[in-house]
N, C-alpha and C positions, 0 to 999 in steps of 0.2 A: 332553631328554626322559629321564624315568626308564624303566629296562627293565621291560616289562610282557609280557602274554601275546602281544601282537602281535609281540614280538621273537622268540618260539620259532620255531626253524627248522622247514622242512618235515620232516615225519616219515614221509613215504610209503614204504612197504615195511618199516617197523620193526615188530618184535614187542615189546610191553611188558607187564609185569605191574605192577599197582599194588595193594598190600595195603590193606585197610581203605577201599576206594574208594567205598563206598555213601553216605558224608557227608563234611562238612567239607573239609579240604585234600586229602584222598584223592580225593574226588569231583572236586574242581576240577582236580587234577592229571590224572586220567583224562580229564576233559571236554576239556581243552585239548590233550593229546596226540592224542586221537581227532580233534578238529576239525582238527588239523594233519596228519592222514593216517595216524597210527600204527593198527595193530591192537592194541587194548588189552583185556587180560583183567582184569576187576574181581575181585579175589580177596577174598571176603567170607565171614564167618561166618554172617551172616543172609542167606539166599538171597532172601527176599522183599524185603528192603530193597535188595539187589544188583540184583534184577530191576527194581525201581522206578527205581534210579539209571540203569540202562541205558535204560529208557523215557524219562527226562528228557532224557538227552544226545541220543537219537535224535530227540526232538521238536524240539530246536534244531539238530541236525546230521543230517539224514536219511541221509546217505552214510556215517555213522560205522561203522566196523568194530569190533564189540565182542563180547566174550564174558564169561560169568559162571563164576567158578571157585568151588569149594566149599573154603574154607580156614579152619580154626579154629587159630590160632597157639598156643592154650593146650593143644593136643594134639599131640604128636609123631606120633602115628599118623595124624592128619589131615594134618600136613605132608607126611609120606611119601606118603600117597595122592595128595595135590595134585601133588607133584613128578613122580610116576611117570605120573600121567595127562597132565600137560603134556608130558613126553617122548614119549609115545606118539602125540600129536596134532601136535606141532610140531618142525621139524628144528633150531630154534635159539631163543634168547632174546637180544634186543638190549639190553633195559633192564629192570632189576629196581628197583622203588622199594619199599623196606621202610618203609612208612608207618604201618600199623596199630599201635594201642597203647591201654593203658588207663592211667588216671591216678587216683592216690590213692583206691582203693576200700577198703571194710573188709577186714580180712585174710582172704584166700582162698588156696587152693592150687590149682594146675592139676591136670589128670588125672594128670600125671607127678610130682606132689609138690613143684613149684617154687612159691614165692611168686608170686602171679598176675601182677604187674608185671614182674618179672624174667623169669618163664616166657614171657610173651607178647612183651614188647617186645624182650628180647634172645635168649633161648635159642630161641624159635620162629623168629626171623628168621635167627639163625646157622645153624640146622639147615636152613631153607628155602634160603639162599644156597649152603650146601655141597651140598645135594641137586641144586640147579639148575646147578651149576658146569659140568657137560659140556654143558648147553644154552647157557649163557652163552659158553663158549669156542668153540662152533660159529659164533659170530658173529664178523665181522671186527673189530668195535670194541665189544665189550660194555661195559655200564656198570652200576654198582650204586650206588643213592643210599640211605643210611640217614638216616631223619628222627630227629633228636635233639631237644635242648630246652636252653633257658637253664638249666634245673633240673639239668643235669648238674653244675653248680657246688655243689650240695648233696650230691652223692653221694660215697660212697666204697665200694669193693668189699670186701664183707664175706666174705672167704675162709673165715672161721671159722664163719660163719652166713649163707651166701648166700641162704637162703629165710626169713630173719627169723623163726625160731622162738622167738627171745627178744626181747621188747621191741619189737614192731612199731611203726615210725613211718612212716605212709603217705607223707609228702613225702620223707623220707629214702630210703625204698624206691624211690620213683619216680626220685629222683635218682640212685640206683645204677644202675637200668636204663638211664637215658639216658647216663650216664657210660659204661656198657658199650658202648652203640651207637657212641660215639665211639672208645673204645679198639679195638673191632672194626673200624671203618672204616679207621683207621690201620694196624693189623696186617694187615688183608687186603691193602691196597695194598702194603705191604712184601713180604708173602708172594707176591703176583702178580709184583712186580718180580724177587724172588729166583728165581722159577721161569720167568722170561721168558715170562709169560703176557700177552696183549693186553687186559688188564682194567683199567678205570678205576673207582676206588672214591671216592666223595665223600660228604659228609654236608651236612645242612641243618637249619635250626630255623626255625620259624614266627613267632618273636617273640610278641607278644600278640595272639592271633586268637580270635575268638568262634566256638567250635565246640561240637558235642555232647560233646566230651571233657571240657570244663570247665563244662558247664551248670549243674552242682549246687553250684558254688562261690559264695561270697558275692561275690567280685570280679567274677565273670562275670555274675551277675545284676544288680548294682547299678552297677558302674563300667564293666563291659565295653562296654555300648551306647554309652558316651560316648567311649571311647578305643581300644578293641580294633579290630584290623583285621577285615574281612570275610573269609571263607575264601579267596577268590581271592588277597587280599593275602599271606595266610599260606602259599599254595601256590606263589608265585613263587620264593622261595628253592630249594625242591625242583626246580622247573622249570629254573631256572638251574643248579643243581647237575648236572642231567641233560643239560645242553647241551654242545655241543663246545667252547664257550669255558671250561668249568670245569676246573680243574687237578686232576691226580691227587692224591688224598689231601687235598684242600682242604675247607674248612667254609664254609658260606654262610648269611647271615641278613639281616634287615632293617638298613638303614644308619642308622636313626633313634637318638635318645637311649636309651641303655641296650640298644639292640638290640630294642626292643619293637615298633616299627613302621617302615614305610619300604620302600624299594625294595632288591632283593637286592644283596648285595655280599660280598666275601670277609671272613670275620671269623676271630677266633681263640678257640679253646677254652682251658680252664685247664690248668695244668701237669700235673695228675693224669692228663689224657686222653692226654698225651704220654709217660707213663711206659712205657717199652718192656718193662721187667721185668714190671709189672703186666699189661700188654697180653698178653704171651706166656703168663703164668700163667692168665690168664682164658680164652685161646684153648684151651689144654690142658684146663682144667676144663670147658669148654663142649663140646669134643670128647668128653670122658669121659662127661659127664652126658646128652648128647644121642645118643651113639653115632653121630655123624656125623663122619667124617674127611674133611678136605680133601685131594684127591689131585690133583697136577698131572699125573700120568700118565694117570689116568682122564679128565682133561679134555682 
């Protein structure tokens, strides 16, 4: 039998945050965690859609423990408000799933002046993780899962033009943000180990999954219905990466041909994602641009 949602362990007593949980793989991740007993906060930019997602989960699982969080990852001010609000209401955080993202939009900048994909997919989640670190380290076995993509192979960190102010290429910019997710995953695991923190950091990718994220692309409209996985299939690597079986610093994705579909398994990312010099440089740049410093002492 292939690993599926039935294999997710009991989550009773755990506190979890899933960003972008109002639809797609984020919704399915939140639904399964809640069904298994976790108290799940759906951190969403669109509060109406977030409330609808909670209603749908409760309709299927009346005993589910759910909260709605107001989070816009394209705004560092929103990220700070969210983290502060969470810390005032909860004594710890057991699981943070950095799932939300945007993919290949027309060129836009965030409120803080970042290219939208890099600002939302990486800088927003980098800041969120750093600000929630004290809550995470109040847990006995905290976990962070960063949702990356096969598209990381298209990426390169453009330190000389991180926000694509020259010659914007949507897919290359998306690839940069997803490569950044992986560089951050591996660097955060190394950082946690160097500071003797009980933090496990993993990454996952959903393969080829039919979600709202890609609904406007030609492949999603024409070919997707024939070959792409449903959102629960794309959520399984995330759920496995969040499980106790997942190895620190490991990357998980579908086990099928080209990693497009299948059951979750440990996979490899490209050499660029393991470049520690690039990872450290990106970490320092991210701290500088977000004004969020990771502090082991504060944790």
